[in-house]
PDB file of N, CA, C and O in Angstrom, chain B, residues numbered from 101:
ATOM      1  N   CYS B 101     -18.688  10.858  -8.352  1.00  0.00           N
ATOM      2  CA  CYS B 101     -19.571  11.944  -8.766  1.00  0.00           C
ATOM      3  C   CYS B 101     -20.907  11.605  -8.185  1.00  0.00           C
ATOM      4  O   CYS B 101     -21.382  10.476  -8.311  1.00  0.00           O
ATOM      5  N   ALA B 102     -21.522  12.575  -7.546  1.00  0.00           N
ATOM      6  CA  ALA B 102     -22.792  12.400  -6.918  1.00  0.00           C
ATOM      7  C   ALA B 102     -23.827  13.347  -7.514  1.00  0.00           C
ATOM      8  O   ALA B 102     -23.524  14.501  -7.818  1.00  0.00           O
ATOM      9  N   GLU B 103     -25.027  12.858  -7.674  1.00  0.00           N
ATOM     10  CA  GLU B 103     -26.124  13.718  -8.198  1.00  0.00           C
ATOM     11  C   GLU B 103     -27.271  13.600  -7.286  1.00  0.00           C
ATOM     12  O   GLU B 103     -27.587  12.525  -6.775  1.00  0.00           O
ATOM     13  N   ALA B 104     -27.945  14.793  -7.064  1.00  0.00           N
ATOM     14  CA  ALA B 104     -29.168  14.737  -6.252  1.00  0.00           C
ATOM     15  C   ALA B 104     -30.236  15.581  -7.027  1.00  0.00           C
ATOM     16  O   ALA B 104     -29.993  16.726  -7.408  1.00  0.00           O
ATOM     17  N   HIS B 105     -31.391  14.972  -7.231  1.00  0.00           N
ATOM     18  CA  HIS B 105     -32.452  15.669  -7.960  1.00  0.00           C
ATOM     19  C   HIS B 105     -33.674  15.801  -6.941  1.00  0.00           C
ATOM     20  O   HIS B 105     -34.081  14.847  -6.277  1.00  0.00           O
ATOM     21  N   ASP B 106     -34.179  16.994  -6.892  1.00  0.00           N
ATOM     22  CA  ASP B 106     -35.312  17.303  -5.922  1.00  0.00           C
ATOM     23  C   ASP B 106     -36.519  17.635  -6.888  1.00  0.00           C
ATOM     24  O   ASP B 106     -36.451  18.547  -7.712  1.00  0.00           O
ATOM     25  N   ASP B 107     -37.561  16.878  -6.736  1.00  0.00           N
ATOM     26  CA  ASP B 107     -38.781  17.131  -7.580  1.00  0.00           C
ATOM     27  C   ASP B 107     -39.946  17.238  -6.614  1.00  0.00           C
ATOM     28  O   ASP B 107     -40.635  16.254  -6.346  1.00  0.00           O
ATOM     29  N   LEU B 108     -40.171  18.479  -6.075  1.00  0.00           N
ATOM     30  CA  LEU B 108     -41.127  18.658  -5.072  1.00  0.00           C
ATOM     31  C   LEU B 108     -42.390  19.285  -5.854  1.00  0.00           C
ATOM     32  O   LEU B 108     -42.305  20.130  -6.746  1.00  0.00           O
ATOM     33  N   THR B 109     -43.464  18.769  -5.401  1.00  0.00           N
ATOM     34  CA  THR B 109     -44.749  19.263  -5.858  1.00  0.00           C
ATOM     35  C   THR B 109     -45.603  20.063  -4.782  1.00  0.00           C
ATOM     36  O   THR B 109     -45.824  19.553  -3.684  1.00  0.00           O
ATOM     37  N   GLY B 110     -46.021  21.170  -5.073  1.00  0.00           N
ATOM     38  CA  GLY B 110     -46.777  21.884  -4.098  1.00  0.00           C
ATOM     39  C   GLY B 110     -46.023  22.359  -2.807  1.00  0.00           C
ATOM     40  O   GLY B 110     -44.894  21.939  -2.552  1.00  0.00           O
ATOM     41  N   ALA B 111     -46.608  23.146  -2.096  1.00  0.00           N
ATOM     42  CA  ALA B 111     -46.054  23.703  -0.847  1.00  0.00           C
ATOM     43  C   ALA B 111     -46.260  22.594   0.275  1.00  0.00           C
ATOM     44  O   ALA B 111     -47.368  22.373   0.762  1.00  0.00           O
ATOM     45  N   GLY B 112     -45.147  21.939   0.635  1.00  0.00           N
ATOM     46  CA  GLY B 112     -45.245  20.962   1.692  1.00  0.00           C
ATOM     47  C   GLY B 112     -45.858  19.753   1.312  1.00  0.00           C
ATOM     48  O   GLY B 112     -46.239  18.962   2.175  1.00  0.00           O
ATOM     49  N   GLY B 113     -46.009  19.503  -0.027  1.00  0.00           N
ATOM     50  CA  GLY B 113     -46.541  18.229  -0.446  1.00  0.00           C
ATOM     51  C   GLY B 113     -45.550  17.113  -0.464  1.00  0.00           C
ATOM     52  O   GLY B 113     -44.423  17.272   0.004  1.00  0.00           O
ATOM     53  N   ALA B 114     -45.947  15.975  -0.999  1.00  0.00           N
ATOM     54  CA  ALA B 114     -45.065  14.884  -1.022  1.00  0.00           C
ATOM     55  C   ALA B 114     -43.976  15.076  -2.092  1.00  0.00           C
ATOM     56  O   ALA B 114     -44.293  15.634  -3.142  1.00  0.00           O
ATOM     57  N   GLY B 115     -42.722  14.655  -1.900  1.00  0.00           N
ATOM     58  CA  GLY B 115     -41.640  14.947  -2.766  1.00  0.00           C
ATOM     59  C   GLY B 115     -40.893  13.672  -3.199  1.00  0.00           C
ATOM     60  O   GLY B 115     -41.103  12.594  -2.642  1.00  0.00           O
ATOM     61  N   GLN B 116     -40.067  13.814  -4.150  1.00  0.00           N
ATOM     62  CA  GLN B 116     -39.307  12.649  -4.613  1.00  0.00           C
ATOM     63  C   GLN B 116     -37.818  13.105  -4.629  1.00  0.00           C
ATOM     64  O   GLN B 116     -37.505  14.168  -5.165  1.00  0.00           O
ATOM     65  N   VAL B 117     -36.961  12.340  -4.074  1.00  0.00           N
ATOM     66  CA  VAL B 117     -35.476  12.614  -4.096  1.00  0.00           C
ATOM     67  C   VAL B 117     -34.787  11.405  -4.729  1.00  0.00           C
ATOM     68  O   VAL B 117     -34.930  10.273  -4.266  1.00  0.00           O
ATOM     69  N   ILE B 118     -34.054  11.668  -5.770  1.00  0.00           N
ATOM     70  CA  ILE B 118     -33.306  10.563  -6.436  1.00  0.00           C
ATOM     71  C   ILE B 118     -31.922  10.882  -6.302  1.00  0.00           C
ATOM     72  O   ILE B 118     -31.461  11.952  -6.700  1.00  0.00           O
ATOM     73  N   MET B 119     -31.213   9.949  -5.730  1.00  0.00           N
ATOM     74  CA  MET B 119     -29.712  10.176  -5.501  1.00  0.00           C
ATOM     75  C   MET B 119     -29.029   8.976  -6.219  1.00  0.00           C
ATOM     76  O   MET B 119     -29.502   7.840  -6.166  1.00  0.00           O
ATOM     77  N   SER B 120     -27.914   9.283  -6.878  1.00  0.00           N
ATOM     78  CA  SER B 120     -27.140   8.225  -7.540  1.00  0.00           C
ATOM     79  C   SER B 120     -25.641   8.592  -7.253  1.00  0.00           C
ATOM     80  O   SER B 120     -25.259   9.762  -7.287  1.00  0.00           O
ATOM     81  N   PHE B 121     -24.805   7.530  -6.967  1.00  0.00           N
ATOM     82  CA  PHE B 121     -23.426   7.762  -6.724  1.00  0.00           C
ATOM     83  C   PHE B 121     -22.683   6.759  -7.690  1.00  0.00           C
ATOM     84  O   PHE B 121     -23.169   5.685  -8.045  1.00  0.00           O
ATOM     85  N   SER B 122     -21.514   7.209  -8.051  1.00  0.00           N
ATOM     86  CA  SER B 122     -20.671   6.319  -8.833  1.00  0.00           C
ATOM     87  C   SER B 122     -19.190   6.438  -8.401  1.00  0.00           C
ATOM     88  O   SER B 122     -18.773   7.536  -8.033  1.00  0.00           O
ATOM     89  N   ALA B 123     -18.472   5.481  -8.425  1.00  0.00           N
ATOM     90  CA  ALA B 123     -17.124   5.442  -7.979  1.00  0.00           C
ATOM     91  C   ALA B 123     -16.214   4.818  -9.088  1.00  0.00           C
ATOM     92  O   ALA B 123     -16.578   3.853  -9.759  1.00  0.00           O
ATOM     93  N   VAL B 124     -14.985   5.447  -9.235  1.00  0.00           N
ATOM     94  CA  VAL B 124     -14.101   4.981 -10.241  1.00  0.00           C
ATOM     95  C   VAL B 124     -12.984   4.250  -9.465  1.00  0.00           C
ATOM     96  O   VAL B 124     -12.384   4.824  -8.556  1.00  0.00           O
ATOM     97  N   PRO B 125     -12.707   2.979  -9.829  1.00  0.00           N
ATOM     98  CA  PRO B 125     -11.726   2.116  -9.185  1.00  0.00           C
ATOM     99  C   PRO B 125     -10.291   2.695  -9.367  1.00  0.00           C
ATOM    100  O   PRO B 125      -9.953   3.116 -10.474  1.00  0.00           O
ATOM    101  N   VAL B 126      -9.537   2.723  -8.426  1.00  0.00           N
ATOM    102  CA  VAL B 126      -8.119   3.217  -8.513  1.00  0.00           C
ATOM    103  C   VAL B 126      -7.191   2.187  -9.251  1.00  0.00           C
ATOM    104  O   VAL B 126      -7.156   1.037  -8.812  1.00  0.00           O
ATOM    105  N   GLY B 127      -6.562   2.473 -10.164  1.00  0.00           N
ATOM    106  CA  GLY B 127      -5.663   1.592 -10.965  1.00  0.00           C
ATOM    107  C   GLY B 127      -4.485   1.005 -10.140  1.00  0.00           C
ATOM    108  O   GLY B 127      -3.957   1.693  -9.266  1.00  0.00           O
ATOM    109  N   GLY B 128      -4.118  -0.105 -10.374  1.00  0.00           N
ATOM    110  CA  GLY B 128      -3.050  -0.803  -9.625  1.00  0.00           C
ATOM    111  C   GLY B 128      -1.690  -0.142  -9.913  1.00  0.00           C
ATOM    112  O   GLY B 128      -1.446   0.352 -11.014  1.00  0.00           O
ATOM    113  N   THR B 129      -0.868  -0.145  -8.956  1.00  0.00           N
ATOM    114  CA  THR B 129       0.460   0.448  -9.143  1.00  0.00           C
ATOM    115  C   THR B 129       1.569  -0.508  -9.623  1.00  0.00           C
ATOM    116  O   THR B 129       2.719  -0.125  -9.838  1.00  0.00           O
ATOM    117  N   GLY B 130       1.123  -1.850  -9.786  1.00  0.00           N
ATOM    118  CA  GLY B 130       2.097  -2.760 -10.192  1.00  0.00           C
ATOM    119  C   GLY B 130       2.878  -3.333  -9.045  1.00  0.00           C
ATOM    120  O   GLY B 130       2.576  -3.079  -7.879  1.00  0.00           O
ATOM    121  N   ALA B 131       3.906  -4.125  -9.387  1.00  0.00           N
ATOM    122  CA  ALA B 131       4.667  -4.821  -8.358  1.00  0.00           C
ATOM    123  C   ALA B 131       5.703  -3.844  -7.801  1.00  0.00           C
ATOM    124  O   ALA B 131       6.355  -3.104  -8.538  1.00  0.00           O
ATOM    125  N   ALA B 132       5.822  -3.871  -6.537  1.00  0.00           N
ATOM    126  CA  ALA B 132       6.729  -2.980  -5.752  1.00  0.00           C
ATOM    127  C   ALA B 132       8.210  -3.858  -5.796  1.00  0.00           C
ATOM    128  O   ALA B 132       8.245  -5.074  -5.604  1.00  0.00           O
ATOM    129  N   PRO B 133       9.288  -3.115  -6.051  1.00  0.00           N
ATOM    130  CA  PRO B 133      10.533  -3.801  -6.018  1.00  0.00           C
ATOM    131  C   PRO B 133      11.037  -4.129  -4.577  1.00  0.00           C
ATOM    132  O   PRO B 133      10.942  -3.291  -3.681  1.00  0.00           O
ATOM    133  N   ILE B 134      11.523  -5.248  -4.394  1.00  0.00           N
ATOM    134  CA  ILE B 134      11.997  -5.703  -3.118  1.00  0.00           C
ATOM    135  C   ILE B 134      13.549  -5.543  -3.074  1.00  0.00           C
ATOM    136  O   ILE B 134      14.275  -6.065  -3.920  1.00  0.00           O
ATOM    137  N   PRO B 135      14.014  -4.787  -2.033  1.00  0.00           N
ATOM    138  CA  PRO B 135      15.493  -4.539  -1.997  1.00  0.00           C
ATOM    139  C   PRO B 135      16.191  -5.862  -1.686  1.00  0.00           C
ATOM    140  O   PRO B 135      15.760  -6.617  -0.815  1.00  0.00           O
ATOM    141  N   THR B 136      17.253  -6.123  -2.397  1.00  0.00           N
ATOM    142  CA  THR B 136      18.046  -7.410  -2.195  1.00  0.00           C
ATOM    143  C   THR B 136      19.474  -6.985  -2.166  1.00  0.00           C
ATOM    144  O   THR B 136      19.823  -5.884  -2.591  1.00  0.00           O
ATOM    145  N   MET B 137      20.315  -7.874  -1.657  1.00  0.00           N
ATOM    146  CA  MET B 137      21.700  -7.653  -1.650  1.00  0.00           C
ATOM    147  C   MET B 137      22.464  -8.445  -2.736  1.00  0.00           C
ATOM    148  O   MET B 137      22.134  -9.579  -3.084  1.00  0.00           O
ATOM    149  N   SER B 138      23.481  -7.780  -3.229  1.00  0.00           N
ATOM    150  CA  SER B 138      24.189  -8.448  -4.378  1.00  0.00           C
ATOM    151  C   SER B 138      24.979  -9.623  -3.873  1.00  0.00           C
ATOM    152  O   SER B 138      25.134  -9.831  -2.669  1.00  0.00           O
ATOM    153  N   GLU B 139      25.493 -10.413  -4.854  1.00  0.00           N
ATOM    154  CA  GLU B 139      26.337 -11.557  -4.472  1.00  0.00           C
ATOM    155  C   GLU B 139      27.515 -11.118  -3.721  1.00  0.00           C
ATOM    156  O   GLU B 139      27.838 -11.698  -2.685  1.00  0.00           O
ATOM    157  N   TRP B 140      28.180 -10.115  -4.192  1.00  0.00           N
ATOM    158  CA  TRP B 140      29.381  -9.608  -3.364  1.00  0.00           C
ATOM    159  C   TRP B 140      29.061  -9.118  -2.029  1.00  0.00           C
ATOM    160  O   TRP B 140      29.834  -9.305  -1.089  1.00  0.00           O
ATOM    161  N   GLY B 141      27.899  -8.467  -1.898  1.00  0.00           N
ATOM    162  CA  GLY B 141      27.478  -8.008  -0.561  1.00  0.00           C
ATOM    163  C   GLY B 141      27.127  -9.119   0.346  1.00  0.00           C
ATOM    164  O   GLY B 141      27.314  -8.956   1.552  1.00  0.00           O
ATOM    165  N   LEU B 142      26.617 -10.279  -0.114  1.00  0.00           N
ATOM    166  CA  LEU B 142      26.453 -11.370   0.718  1.00  0.00           C
ATOM    167  C   LEU B 142      27.753 -12.046   1.090  1.00  0.00           C
ATOM    168  O   LEU B 142      27.886 -12.500   2.226  1.00  0.00           O
ATOM    169  N   ILE B 143      28.685 -12.134   0.223  1.00  0.00           N
ATOM    170  CA  ILE B 143      29.999 -12.663   0.537  1.00  0.00           C
ATOM    171  C   ILE B 143      30.692 -11.740   1.596  1.00  0.00           C
ATOM    172  O   ILE B 143      31.268 -12.289   2.536  1.00  0.00           O
ATOM    173  N   ALA B 144      30.676 -10.472   1.514  1.00  0.00           N
ATOM    174  CA  ALA B 144      31.244  -9.517   2.372  1.00  0.00           C
ATOM    175  C   ALA B 144      30.657  -9.735   3.845  1.00  0.00           C
ATOM    176  O   ALA B 144      31.372  -9.864   4.839  1.00  0.00           O
ATOM    177  N   LEU B 145      29.325  -9.758   3.849  1.00  0.00           N
ATOM    178  CA  LEU B 145      28.532  -9.770   5.098  1.00  0.00           C
ATOM    179  C   LEU B 145      28.808 -11.132   5.750  1.00  0.00           C
ATOM    180  O   LEU B 145      29.054 -11.174   6.955  1.00  0.00           O
ATOM    181  N   SER B 146      28.778 -12.217   5.025  1.00  0.00           N
ATOM    182  CA  SER B 146      29.176 -13.521   5.675  1.00  0.00           C
ATOM    183  C   SER B 146      30.515 -13.654   6.105  1.00  0.00           C
ATOM    184  O   SER B 146      30.790 -14.313   7.108  1.00  0.00           O
ATOM    185  N   SER B 147      31.414 -13.049   5.385  1.00  0.00           N
ATOM    186  CA  SER B 147      32.900 -13.016   5.899  1.00  0.00           C
ATOM    187  C   SER B 147      33.043 -12.243   7.159  1.00  0.00           C
ATOM    188  O   SER B 147      33.749 -12.657   8.078  1.00  0.00           O
ATOM    189  N   LEU B 148      32.392 -11.142   7.215  1.00  0.00           N
ATOM    190  CA  LEU B 148      32.404 -10.352   8.425  1.00  0.00           C
ATOM    191  C   LEU B 148      31.862 -11.052   9.611  1.00  0.00           C
ATOM    192  O   LEU B 148      32.449 -11.006  10.692  1.00  0.00           O
ATOM    193  N   LEU B 149      30.663 -11.751   9.422  1.00  0.00           N
ATOM    194  CA  LEU B 149      30.011 -12.555  10.436  1.00  0.00           C
ATOM    195  C   LEU B 149      30.912 -13.686  10.820  1.00  0.00           C
ATOM    196  O   LEU B 149      30.952 -14.026  12.002  1.00  0.00           O
ATOM    197  N   ALA B 150      31.648 -14.305   9.912  1.00  0.00           N
ATOM    198  CA  ALA B 150      32.546 -15.374  10.303  1.00  0.00           C
ATOM    199  C   ALA B 150      33.771 -14.839  11.042  1.00  0.00           C
ATOM    200  O   ALA B 150      34.302 -15.551  11.894  1.00  0.00           O
ATOM    201  N   LEU B 151      34.233 -13.662  10.772  1.00  0.00           N
ATOM    202  CA  LEU B 151      35.379 -13.084  11.497  1.00  0.00           C
ATOM    203  C   LEU B 151      34.903 -12.756  12.924  1.00  0.00           C
ATOM    204  O   LEU B 151      35.660 -12.994  13.866  1.00  0.00           O
ATOM    205  N   PHE B 152      33.747 -12.249  13.120  1.00  0.00           N
ATOM    206  CA  PHE B 152      33.331 -11.978  14.452  1.00  0.00           C
ATOM    207  C   PHE B 152      33.152 -13.249  15.223  1.00  0.00           C
ATOM    208  O   PHE B 152      33.537 -13.306  16.391  1.00  0.00           O
ATOM    209  N   ALA B 153      32.583 -14.280  14.629  1.00  0.00           N
ATOM    210  CA  ALA B 153      32.388 -15.589  15.297  1.00  0.00           C
ATOM    211  C   ALA B 153      33.701 -16.116  15.618  1.00  0.00           C
ATOM    212  O   ALA B 153      33.905 -16.524  16.762  1.00  0.00           O
ATOM    213  N   PHE B 154      34.590 -16.153  14.762  1.00  0.00           N
ATOM    214  CA  PHE B 154      35.985 -16.671  14.989  1.00  0.00           C
ATOM    215  C   PHE B 154      36.701 -15.927  16.227  1.00  0.00           C
ATOM    216  O   PHE B 154      37.352 -16.563  17.056  1.00  0.00           O
ATOM    217  N   ALA B 155      36.544 -14.654  16.280  1.00  0.00           N
ATOM    218  CA  ALA B 155      37.157 -13.848  17.345  1.00  0.00           C
ATOM    219  C   ALA B 155      36.386 -14.178  18.620  1.00  0.00           C
ATOM    220  O   ALA B 155      37.026 -14.200  19.671  1.00  0.00           O
ATOM    221  N   ARG B 156      35.123 -14.426  18.636  1.00  0.00           N
ATOM    222  CA  ARG B 156      34.340 -14.716  19.831  1.00  0.00           C
ATOM    223  C   ARG B 156      34.710 -16.124  20.353  1.00  0.00           C
ATOM    224  O   ARG B 156      34.792 -16.304  21.568  1.00  0.00           O
ATOM    225  N   VAL B 157      34.931 -17.112  19.492  1.00  0.00           N
ATOM    226  CA  VAL B 157      35.247 -18.454  19.956  1.00  0.00           C
ATOM    227  C   VAL B 157      36.686 -18.474  20.399  1.00  0.00           C
ATOM    228  O   VAL B 157      37.048 -19.260  21.274  1.00  0.00           O
ATOM    229  N   ARG B 158      37.555 -17.595  19.795  1.00  0.00           N
ATOM    230  CA  ARG B 158      38.904 -17.618  20.190  1.00  0.00           C
ATOM    231  C   ARG B 158      39.152 -16.894  21.584  1.00  0.00           C
ATOM    232  O   ARG B 158      40.105 -17.199  22.302  1.00  0.00           O
ATOM    233  N   ARG B 159      38.289 -15.982  21.890  1.00  0.00           N
ATOM    234  CA  ARG B 159      38.342 -15.229  23.154  1.00  0.00           C
ATOM    235  C   ARG B 159      37.974 -16.186  24.329  1.00  0.00           C
ATOM    236  O   ARG B 159      38.463 -15.964  25.436  1.00  0.00           O
ATOM    237  N   ARG B 160      37.192 -17.168  24.149  1.00  0.00           N
ATOM    238  CA  ARG B 160      36.777 -18.118  25.286  1.00  0.00           C
ATOM    239  C   ARG B 160      37.819 -18.965  25.611  1.00  0.00           C
ATOM    240  O   ARG B 160      37.679 -19.802  26.503  1.00  0.00           O
TER     241      ARG B 160
END
């Protein structure tokens, strides 16, 4: 929110300008969840990787 006050005296005389600004900090959103894989997902992925590795070694 900004305020500006003009207090001028006379025509073309010296003037006074007072300005004040204030800011409101944005609240934190908290911790963001990190996507992870379940235990069964890790087992399936490592089994699939082992299968591909076994097939690659066998092909040589």
